[in-house]
C-alpha positions as CSV (number, residue, x, y, z in Angstrom):
1,M,79.1,7.8,-22.9
2,V,77.4,4.7,-21.7
3,R,74.6,5.4,-19.3
4,N,74.1,3.1,-16.3
5,Y,70.8,2.7,-14.4
6,I,69.6,0.8,-11.3
7,T,66.2,0.4,-9.8
8,L,66.0,1.3,-6.2
9,R,62.7,1.1,-4.3
10,G,60.8,1.1,-7.6
11,E,62.6,4.2,-8.9
12,R,64.9,4.1,-11.9
13,L,68.1,6.0,-11.1
14,D,70.8,7.1,-13.5
15,V,74.1,6.2,-11.8
16,T,76.4,7.1,-14.6
17,Q,79.7,8.4,-13.5
18,A,81.7,11.0,-15.2
19,E,84.4,9.7,-17.4
20,V,87.0,11.9,-15.9
21,D,89.6,9.9,-13.9
22,M,93.2,11.0,-14.0
23,G,95.4,8.3,-15.3
24,A,92.5,6.1,-16.4
25,P,92.4,5.9,-20.2
26,F,89.4,3.5,-20.2
27,G,86.9,6.3,-19.7
28,G,85.2,5.9,-23.1
29,A,86.1,2.3,-24.0
30,V,83.2,-0.1,-24.4
31,S,84.0,-3.6,-25.6
32,T,83.2,-7.3,-25.2
33,M,85.5,-9.9,-23.7
34,S,85.7,-11.5,-27.1
35,D,86.9,-8.3,-28.6
36,V,89.5,-7.8,-25.8
37,N,90.7,-11.3,-26.3
38,T,91.0,-10.9,-30.0
39,F,92.9,-7.6,-29.6
40,F,95.4,-9.0,-27.1
41,G,95.9,-12.2,-29.1
42,A,96.8,-10.1,-32.1
43,L,99.0,-7.8,-30.1
44,F,101.0,-10.6,-28.5
45,R,101.3,-12.5,-31.8
46,G,102.9,-9.5,-33.4
47,D,100.0,-8.8,-35.8
48,L,99.6,-5.2,-34.7
49,V,103.1,-4.0,-33.9
50,S,106.6,-5.4,-34.2
51,D,108.0,-8.0,-31.7
52,A,110.4,-5.3,-30.5
53,S,107.5,-3.0,-29.7
54,V,105.7,-5.7,-27.8
55,N,108.8,-6.5,-25.8
56,E,109.2,-2.8,-24.9
57,M,105.5,-2.7,-23.8
58,K,106.1,-5.7,-21.5
59,K,109.1,-4.1,-19.7
60,I,108.1,-2.9,-16.3
61,G,109.4,0.6,-15.5
62,S,110.8,1.9,-12.2
63,S,108.5,5.0,-12.0
64,F,105.4,2.8,-12.1
65,P,106.4,-0.6,-10.8
66,D,103.4,-2.5,-12.2
67,Y,103.2,-0.8,-15.6
68,G,104.9,-1.1,-18.9
69,L,104.1,0.9,-22.0
70,G,100.3,0.4,-22.1
71,I,100.3,-2.9,-20.3
72,R,99.7,-3.4,-16.6
73,R,101.1,-6.5,-14.7
74,D,98.4,-8.3,-12.6
75,E,99.7,-11.3,-10.7
76,R,96.3,-12.2,-9.2
77,S,95.7,-14.9,-11.9
């Protein structure tokens, strides 16, 4: 677990939140943007799984309209 601290009125406070969040697999993941970019670059190039698997991951399901198999669609960017 990664600990998080803030200083409030001169006092150091531990503001770490529990990693229990239903439906949120990121609870224990710690990474850099460079690592994330390297991972997704390799994933979408087909270096990690087959092209067929990547295509299945990108299909958006009807049960969860914004989610595929491990990939979430975000249209903000």
